[in-house]
C-alpha positions as CSV (number, residue, x, y, z in Angstrom):
1,M,0.0,0.0,0.0
2,S,1.4,3.4,-1.0
3,I,1.8,6.3,1.5
4,V,0.5,9.6,0.3
5,T,1.0,12.9,2.2
6,K,1.6,16.5,1.4
7,N,2.6,17.2,5.0
8,N,1.5,20.9,4.5
9,T,-0.1,21.2,7.9
10,A,2.9,20.2,9.9
11,L,3.9,22.6,12.8
12,T,7.5,21.3,12.8
13,E,8.9,24.0,10.5
14,G,8.5,27.7,9.8
15,S,8.0,30.7,12.2
16,I,6.7,29.5,15.5
17,P,4.3,32.5,16.1
18,K,3.0,32.4,12.6
19,K,2.4,28.6,12.6
20,M,0.8,28.6,16.0
21,I,-1.4,31.6,15.4
22,A,-2.4,30.3,11.9
23,F,-3.4,27.0,13.6
24,A,-5.2,28.8,16.5
25,I,-7.3,31.2,14.6
26,P,-9.5,28.6,12.8
27,L,-9.7,26.9,16.2
28,F,-11.0,30.1,17.7
29,F,-13.7,30.5,15.2
30,G,-14.5,26.8,15.3
31,N,-14.8,26.9,19.1
32,L,-16.8,30.1,18.8
33,F,-19.5,28.2,16.8
34,Q,-19.1,25.3,19.2
35,Q,-20.1,27.6,22.0
36,M,-23.2,28.5,20.0
37,Y,-24.3,24.9,20.6
38,N,-24.3,25.6,24.4
39,M,-25.4,29.3,24.3
40,A,-28.2,28.8,21.9
41,D,-30.1,26.5,24.2
42,S,-29.7,28.9,27.1
43,L,-30.5,32.0,25.2
44,I,-33.6,30.7,23.5
45,V,-34.9,28.6,26.4
46,G,-34.4,31.5,28.8
47,N,-36.1,34.0,26.7
48,F,-39.0,31.8,25.5
49,L,-39.6,29.2,28.2
50,G,-38.8,31.1,31.4
51,D,-36.5,30.9,34.5
52,E,-37.3,27.3,35.5
53,A,-36.6,25.9,32.0
54,L,-33.4,28.0,31.8
55,A,-32.3,26.6,35.2
56,S,-33.0,23.0,33.9
57,V,-30.7,23.6,31.0
58,T,-27.9,25.6,32.5
59,S,-27.5,23.6,35.7
60,T,-26.8,20.4,33.8
61,G,-23.5,21.6,32.4
62,S,-21.3,20.0,35.1
63,L,-23.0,16.6,34.7
64,I,-22.7,16.7,30.9
65,F,-19.0,17.4,31.3
66,L,-18.6,14.7,33.8
67,L,-19.5,11.9,31.4
68,V,-18.6,13.6,28.1
69,G,-15.3,15.0,29.5
70,F,-14.0,11.6,30.6
71,F,-14.4,10.0,27.2
72,N,-13.3,13.0,25.3
73,G,-10.3,13.5,27.6
74,T,-9.3,9.9,26.9
75,A,-9.7,10.5,23.2
76,M,-7.2,13.3,23.4
77,G,-4.6,10.7,23.9
78,A,-5.1,9.6,20.3
79,G,-4.5,13.2,19.1
80,V,-1.1,13.2,20.9
81,V,-0.2,9.8,19.5
82,I,-1.2,10.7,16.0
83,G,0.5,14.1,16.2
84,R,3.7,12.5,17.5
85,Y,3.9,10.0,14.7
86,Y,2.9,12.6,12.1
87,G,5.7,14.8,13.2
88,A,8.1,11.9,13.0
89,K,6.8,11.0,9.5
90,D,6.0,7.5,10.7
91,Y,2.9,7.3,8.4
92,E,2.2,3.6,8.9
93,R,1.6,4.2,12.6
94,V,-0.4,7.3,11.8
95,Q,-2.8,5.3,9.8
96,K,-3.1,2.5,12.4
97,A,-3.6,5.1,15.2
98,V,-6.4,6.9,13.2
99,H,-8.3,3.7,12.7
100,T,-7.8,2.6,16.3
101,D,-9.1,6.0,17.4
102,V,-12.3,5.6,15.4
103,A,-12.9,2.1,16.7
104,F,-12.4,3.4,20.3
105,G,-14.8,6.3,19.7
106,L,-17.6,4.0,18.5
107,I,-17.3,1.8,21.6
108,A,-17.0,4.8,24.0
109,G,-20.0,6.5,22.4
110,I,-22.2,3.5,23.1
111,I,-21.0,3.2,26.7
112,M,-21.6,7.0,27.2
113,T,-25.1,6.8,25.9
114,I,-26.1,4.0,28.3
115,A,-24.3,5.6,31.3
116,G,-25.9,9.0,30.7
117,I,-29.4,7.6,30.4
118,V,-29.2,5.3,33.4
119,F,-27.3,7.5,35.9
120,T,-28.8,11.0,35.1
121,P,-31.6,10.9,37.8
122,M,-29.2,9.6,40.5
123,I,-26.6,12.3,39.9
124,L,-29.2,15.1,39.8
125,E,-30.5,13.9,43.1
126,W,-27.0,13.9,44.5
127,M,-26.7,17.5,43.3
128,D,-29.8,18.5,45.3
129,T,-31.5,19.7,42.1
130,P,-34.7,21.6,43.2
131,E,-37.9,19.7,42.7
132,E,-39.4,22.4,40.4
133,V,-36.7,21.8,37.8
134,F,-35.8,18.2,38.4
135,S,-38.1,16.5,35.9
136,N,-37.2,18.9,33.1
137,S,-33.5,18.4,33.9
138,V,-33.8,14.6,33.7
139,L,-35.8,14.9,30.4
140,Y,-33.2,17.3,28.9
141,L,-30.2,15.2,29.8
142,R,-31.7,11.9,28.8
143,V,-32.5,13.2,25.3
144,Y,-29.0,14.9,25.2
145,F,-27.2,11.6,26.0
146,C,-29.1,9.8,23.3
147,G,-26.8,11.7,21.0
148,S,-23.6,10.6,22.8
149,L,-22.3,8.6,19.9
150,A,-22.4,11.7,17.7
151,S,-20.7,13.8,20.4
152,M,-17.9,11.2,20.8
153,M,-17.3,10.7,17.1
154,Y,-17.3,14.4,16.5
155,N,-14.5,14.9,19.0
156,I,-12.6,11.9,17.6
157,C,-12.7,13.5,14.1
158,M,-11.7,16.9,15.5
159,G,-8.8,15.2,17.3
160,I,-7.6,13.6,14.0
161,F,-7.8,16.9,12.1
162,H,-6.0,18.8,14.9
163,A,-3.3,16.2,15.3
164,I,-2.2,16.7,11.7
165,G,-2.4,20.5,12.0
166,D,-5.7,21.0,10.1
167,S,-7.9,23.4,11.9
168,R,-9.7,24.8,8.8
169,H,-12.0,22.0,7.9
170,P,-13.4,21.5,11.4
171,L,-14.2,25.2,11.3
172,Y,-16.3,24.8,8.2
173,Y,-18.3,21.9,9.6
174,L,-18.9,23.7,12.9
175,I,-20.3,26.7,11.2
176,I,-22.8,24.6,9.4
177,S,-23.8,22.4,12.4
178,S,-24.0,25.4,14.8
179,C,-26.2,27.4,12.5
180,T,-28.4,24.3,12.2
181,N,-28.6,24.1,16.0
182,V,-29.7,27.7,16.4
183,I,-32.4,27.4,13.6
184,L,-33.8,24.2,15.2
185,D,-33.8,25.8,18.7
186,L,-35.8,28.7,17.3
187,I,-38.2,26.4,15.6
188,F,-38.7,24.0,18.5
189,C,-38.6,26.3,21.5
190,G,-39.1,29.8,20.1
191,F,-41.9,29.1,17.6
192,F,-43.6,26.0,18.9
193,H,-42.7,26.3,22.6
194,L,-42.2,22.5,22.7
195,G,-40.0,22.2,25.9
196,V,-36.4,21.7,27.0
197,Q,-36.1,18.2,25.6
198,Y,-36.4,19.7,22.1
199,A,-33.5,22.0,22.7
200,A,-31.5,18.8,23.4
201,L,-32.9,17.2,20.3
202,A,-31.7,20.2,18.2
203,T,-28.2,19.7,19.6
204,I,-28.3,16.0,18.7
205,I,-29.3,16.6,15.1
206,S,-26.6,19.2,14.7
207,Q,-23.9,17.0,16.2
208,F,-24.9,14.1,13.9
209,L,-24.7,16.5,10.9
210,S,-21.1,17.6,12.0
211,V,-20.1,13.9,12.2
212,I,-21.4,13.1,8.8
213,L,-19.5,16.1,7.3
214,C,-16.2,15.2,9.2
215,M,-16.4,11.5,8.3
216,S,-17.1,12.3,4.7
217,R,-14.0,14.4,4.5
218,L,-11.8,11.9,6.3
219,M,-13.0,9.1,4.1
220,R,-12.4,11.0,0.8
221,V,-9.1,12.8,1.5
222,D,-6.1,11.4,-0.4
223,E,-3.8,11.5,2.7
224,I,-2.3,9.1,5.1
225,Y,-5.0,9.9,7.7
226,Q,-7.8,8.8,5.4
227,I,-10.3,6.6,7.1
228,R,-11.2,3.3,5.4
229,L,-14.2,1.5,6.9
230,K,-12.7,-2.0,6.4
231,E,-9.6,-1.0,8.4
232,I,-11.4,0.3,11.5
233,R,-10.1,-2.0,14.2
234,I,-8.2,-1.9,17.5
235,D,-4.4,-2.1,17.3
236,T,-3.6,-3.3,20.8
237,Q,-0.2,-1.6,21.0
238,L,-1.4,1.7,19.8
239,L,-4.5,1.6,22.0
240,K,-2.3,1.1,25.0
241,Q,-0.4,4.3,24.0
242,I,-3.6,6.2,23.5
243,I,-5.0,5.1,26.9
244,S,-1.7,5.7,28.7
245,I,-1.8,9.3,27.5
246,G,-5.5,9.9,27.3
247,L,-6.8,8.1,30.4
248,P,-5.2,10.6,32.8
249,S,-6.8,13.5,30.8
250,G,-10.2,11.8,31.0
251,I,-9.8,11.2,34.7
252,Q,-8.7,14.9,35.1
253,N,-11.8,16.1,33.3
254,S,-14.0,13.9,35.5
255,I,-12.2,15.1,38.6
256,I,-12.9,18.7,37.6
257,S,-16.5,17.8,36.9
258,I,-17.0,16.1,40.2
259,A,-15.7,19.2,42.0
260,N,-17.9,21.5,39.9
261,I,-20.9,19.3,40.7
262,V,-20.2,19.8,44.4
263,V,-20.0,23.6,43.7
264,Q,-23.2,23.4,41.7
265,A,-25.0,21.6,44.5
266,N,-24.0,24.4,46.9
267,I,-25.2,27.0,44.4
268,N,-28.5,25.0,44.0
269,A,-29.2,25.6,47.7
270,F,-29.6,29.3,47.0
271,G,-32.6,28.6,44.7
272,T,-33.7,28.7,41.1
273,A,-32.5,32.3,40.5
274,A,-28.9,31.4,41.6
275,M,-29.0,28.3,39.4
276,A,-30.1,30.3,36.4
277,G,-27.8,33.3,36.9
278,C,-24.7,31.2,37.6
279,G,-25.5,28.9,34.7
280,S,-25.7,31.9,32.4
281,Y,-22.3,33.1,33.7
282,A,-20.9,29.7,33.0
283,K,-22.0,29.9,29.4
284,L,-20.5,33.4,29.2
285,E,-17.2,32.1,30.7
286,G,-17.1,29.3,28.1
287,F,-17.5,31.8,25.3
288,G,-15.0,34.4,26.7
289,F,-12.4,31.8,27.4
290,L,-12.3,30.6,23.8
291,P,-9.1,32.4,22.7
292,I,-7.2,30.8,25.6
293,T,-8.6,27.4,24.9
294,C,-7.5,27.7,21.3
295,F,-3.9,28.5,22.2
296,T,-3.8,25.6,24.7
297,M,-5.1,23.2,22.0
298,A,-2.5,24.6,19.6
299,L,0.2,24.1,22.2
300,T,-0.7,20.4,22.6
301,T,-0.5,19.7,18.9
302,F,2.6,21.8,18.5
303,V,4.5,20.1,21.3
304,S,3.4,16.6,20.2
305,Q,4.5,17.1,16.6
306,N,7.8,18.7,17.4
307,I,8.7,16.1,20.0
308,G,7.9,13.5,17.3
309,A,10.3,15.4,15.0
310,K,12.9,15.6,17.8
311,Q,13.0,19.4,17.6
312,Y,13.3,19.9,21.3
313,D,14.6,23.5,21.2
314,R,11.6,24.4,19.1
315,V,9.3,22.8,21.7
316,K,10.8,25.1,24.4
317,K,10.4,28.2,22.3
318,G,6.8,27.3,21.3
319,T,5.9,26.6,25.0
320,I,7.1,30.0,26.1
321,F,5.3,31.8,23.2
322,G,2.0,29.9,23.8
323,I,2.0,30.5,27.6
324,V,2.6,34.2,27.2
325,C,-0.2,34.5,24.7
326,T,-2.7,32.7,26.9
327,L,-1.8,35.0,29.9
328,V,-2.3,38.2,27.9
329,L,-5.5,37.0,26.3
330,A,-6.9,35.8,29.7
331,E,-6.6,39.2,31.3
332,V,-8.0,41.0,28.4
333,V,-11.0,38.7,28.4
334,G,-11.4,38.8,32.1
335,G,-11.4,42.6,32.1
336,L,-14.0,42.8,29.4
337,I,-16.4,40.3,31.2
338,Y,-15.9,42.1,34.5
339,T,-16.9,45.4,32.9
340,L,-19.7,44.2,30.7
341,A,-21.2,41.5,32.9
342,P,-24.5,43.2,33.8
343,H,-25.3,43.7,30.1
344,V,-24.2,40.4,28.6
345,I,-25.5,38.1,31.3
346,G,-28.9,39.8,30.9
347,I,-29.0,38.6,27.3
348,F,-29.7,35.1,28.6
349,G,-33.0,36.2,30.1
350,G,-34.0,35.4,33.7
351,G,-35.2,37.9,36.3
352,E,-33.3,40.6,38.0
353,A,-32.2,38.3,40.9
354,A,-30.8,35.7,38.4
355,I,-28.8,38.4,36.6
356,G,-27.5,39.7,40.0
357,Y,-26.1,36.3,40.9
358,G,-24.4,35.9,37.5
359,V,-22.8,39.4,37.8
360,L,-21.6,38.7,41.3
361,Q,-19.9,35.5,40.2
362,A,-18.3,37.2,37.2
363,R,-16.9,40.1,39.3
364,T,-15.5,37.6,41.8
365,V,-13.5,35.4,39.5
366,T,-12.8,37.1,36.1
367,L,-9.8,39.2,37.1
368,F,-8.1,35.9,38.1
369,Y,-8.4,34.3,34.7
370,F,-4.7,34.5,34.1
371,L,-4.2,31.8,36.8
372,L,-6.7,29.6,35.1
373,A,-5.1,30.2,31.7
374,F,-1.6,29.4,33.0
375,S,-2.8,26.1,34.5
376,H,-4.5,25.1,31.2
377,A,-1.5,26.1,29.1
378,A,0.9,24.1,31.3
379,A,-1.4,21.1,31.3
380,A,-1.5,21.4,27.5
381,V,2.2,21.3,27.2
382,M,2.5,18.3,29.5
383,R,-0.3,16.5,27.5
384,G,1.5,17.2,24.2
385,A,4.7,15.7,25.7
386,G,2.8,12.6,26.6
387,K,3.0,13.4,30.4
388,S,-0.7,13.7,31.0
389,A,-0.4,12.1,34.4
390,V,1.2,15.3,35.7
391,P,-1.8,17.6,35.2
392,M,-4.1,14.8,36.4
393,Y,-2.3,14.7,39.8
394,V,-2.2,18.5,40.0
395,M,-5.9,18.9,39.3
396,L,-6.8,16.1,41.6
397,L,-5.1,17.9,44.5
398,S,-6.0,21.5,43.8
399,W,-9.2,21.5,41.7
400,C,-10.8,18.5,43.4
401,I,-9.6,17.7,47.0
402,I,-8.8,21.3,48.0
403,R,-11.8,22.8,46.2
404,I,-14.3,20.3,47.7
405,T,-12.8,20.6,51.2
406,Y,-13.1,24.4,51.0
407,I,-16.6,24.3,49.7
408,N,-17.8,21.9,52.3
409,I,-16.3,23.9,55.1
410,V,-17.5,27.3,53.8
411,G,-20.9,26.1,52.8
412,K,-21.7,24.8,56.3
413,L,-20.3,27.8,58.2
414,F,-21.5,30.7,56.0
415,D,-24.6,31.5,54.1
416,N,-22.7,33.6,51.5
417,I,-22.7,32.5,47.9
418,R,-19.7,34.8,47.1
419,L,-17.5,32.6,49.3
420,I,-18.5,29.7,47.1
421,F,-17.3,31.6,44.0
422,I,-14.0,32.3,45.7
423,A,-13.2,28.6,45.6
424,Y,-12.2,29.0,41.9
425,P,-9.4,31.6,42.1
426,I,-8.0,30.0,45.3
427,T,-7.6,26.6,43.6
428,W,-6.4,28.1,40.3
429,S,-3.7,29.8,42.3
430,I,-2.5,26.5,43.9
431,S,-2.4,24.7,40.6
432,S,-0.5,27.5,38.9
433,V,2.2,27.5,41.5
434,I,2.7,23.8,41.2
435,F,2.8,23.9,37.4
436,L,5.2,26.8,37.5
437,I,7.6,24.9,39.8
438,Y,7.4,21.8,37.6
439,L,8.0,23.7,34.3
440,L,11.0,25.6,35.8
441,K,12.6,22.8,37.8
442,A,11.7,19.5,36.0
443,D,13.9,18.1,33.2
444,W,10.9,16.7,31.3
445,I,12.2,17.9,27.9
446,H,15.7,16.7,28.5
447,N,14.4,13.2,29.1
448,F,13.5,13.0,25.4
449,E,17.0,14.2,24.5
450,R,18.6,11.6,26.7
451,Q,16.4,8.8,25.3
452,E,17.5,9.9,21.8
453,L,21.2,9.8,22.7
454,K,20.8,6.3,24.2
455,Q,19.1,5.0,21.0
456,C,22.0,6.5,18.9
457,A,24.7,5.0,21.2
């Protein structure tokens, strides 16, 4: 079988700033439209179906990320493996890794569907979801998780595109699917007032559309990462590599979600207005944090490809550039949200009390975004280097154990929701200090150089 590749998307040569920015810009616009998936449900449901319906949708974010984040985090390991072999020009392993990744995604999507449908009521009860929104939350989530296979396969396809440095085609498909989601939301909820489950249905239809577009491209492209249906199978050796890198990322995502569910449970105790307002802020934060997310994604791909190409000095330079960019962007975004919070949170609908809670959370945490950005950037570098266990342990300590301990103590002693919000900047600070020490003191990059010298000896 012949190997075909133009290798025109590689990040292993050329200007580091130009390459990384060129890769990150389509990621930004792609993630912008991705956020439209999340924001459209909240905007349309909040404005047409009322506060309780809005609370049903916005308060489910942590639970969705708990299940989806685990499998998608695990799938990120495939992107690192594919990127590493692509940078090393080991195209035979690229092809095997791609098909192993797709096979894993199909299996994981089925498991996620079953888990989401079965465990949704149990977890919502654990979160102390108020009775007035409980039934709608269960309905919304169960319909949402019926589309888990599409969600999983979409992220698998995105991981393949990003691993080989192609961030343009995912952008095109996201524009189409996101616009479809908004139109369907308006039809189902805005025009017919059908209920929150139809907002979830709109998301499912849009996700399946994006998967069809992605798979169509990957099956037709005349490149080494082309998907051939008859070759979709598990390569045991490559699956072990994918899991060894991706499983810590999946666990990390779940750890963060569990901690956020504890936070959400404490927010729920303050009533429907707090749920709606804080849920609206969470949507805004996801939107505002997009530029930072894009640079961290670019960092992971950049590091994995260049380590594969054994360009270790380029890895160091790219790491510094990427981290600086994320810090600057984070403070710009944080300052804007802090200033404009009363206006932009009000867009989601909800009463004056709900908006007040959202503004309070925004003005408590946004000026500390640089800490969150640094933690994400450092984790992205470690993940691209195949050391995803490092951020897992850091997040387990700071974003889970310490955050949950703080929340449980403060929640019992004080009836002040702002003290709940402060849990975020406190734990971001701790993780940032640990990551900074690791990046400055550890010899993680030199380990690759020493391994190369041993192989040559």
